[in-house]
N, C-alpha and C positions, 0 to 999 in steps of 0.2 A: 504494500500500500504506500510506503514511503516513496518509492521510485516515482509514482504517479504525481506526487506533489513537488518533486524536485525540478529545477530548471533543466533543460535538455543536456547541457554540458555536465552538470553534476550527476544526472541520472546515468549518463554514459560512463562517467568515471566510477560510479558506484557499481554498475553492472560489471565493468572490467574488474574492479577490486574483488567483488564477491566471487566471480568465476575464475580469476587467476590466482587468488589467495595472496594478494600483495598488500602491502601497507600503504597508508595514505601518502607518506612521503615518497614512496617508490612510484606511485601512480602520478603524483604531481610532477615528479622529475623526469618521467618517461620521455625519451627522445627518439626520433626517427633513426638517428645514427646507430642506435643500439639494436635495431632490427637486423636479424641475420636470416637470409633465405636458406631453406633446406630443400634444394631442388628434387632430391630423391623422394620426398614426401609431398612435393608441390605445396609447401607451406612455409611459414616463417616462425621464428621465435624471437624473443627479446633477451638480451643478456645485459642485466643491470649491473653497472660497475660497483665494486665493493664500497666505494666512498658514498654511495647512495643507499646502502643496505645496512640494517642494524648490526649484523655480525661482521661487517666489513669484508665479506667474501662476495665475489661475483655471483649473481643470481640468475639462473635460467628460468624464464617464464614461457611455458608452453601455451600456445593459443588453442583453446577449444573452439567449437563453432561459434558460440556466443561471443567470446572475446575477439575472435577474428572478424565478426560482423561489426563490432564496435570499432575496431582498428580501421577497417576498410571505410567506415563512414566518416572517420576523422581525417583521412588522407587529403592533403591539399589545404587544410584549414590553417596550419601554421608551419613555417619552414623548418623549425627545429624540434618543437615539442608536440607530442601526440595530443595532449589536452590543453586547450587554450580557451579564453573567453575574451571577446572583443579585441582580438589580435595579440593578447598577452598570455604567456603561460600561467596556468592556475597554480598558485602557491600553496593553497590549502583548501581542503574540501569542507571542513567543519567551520563554515562561515555563517553569516546572517541568513542567507537563503536556505542553507541546510537546516539550521535551527528552526526557521519558520516552517519548513516542510515537515519537520519532525513533530512540531506542535500541531499542525493541521492533520497529519496522519493519525495522531493519537486521539483526536476528538471523535 
């Protein structure tokens, strides 16, 4: 129910986060340069550098169908970051819009 109250960009981020098992900071930092094609599987993965991961080790993010659809919908929106809003990378998900959506969904 929460997703339906979120603005589109936050709903896409939340859908990615839930399906990929990533943290908020990893989703906000996600960059196109980290995408690696896997031609044998006709797919791609993201390798998040350790300096953006809690345990400081590079993290492999495998894209299921849901996550792949989110990624494909975001292509071309921003030159460096996967998730952006009004031309700027999103720096945090838990913002005013998130808290408002959470309040509305709880009613």
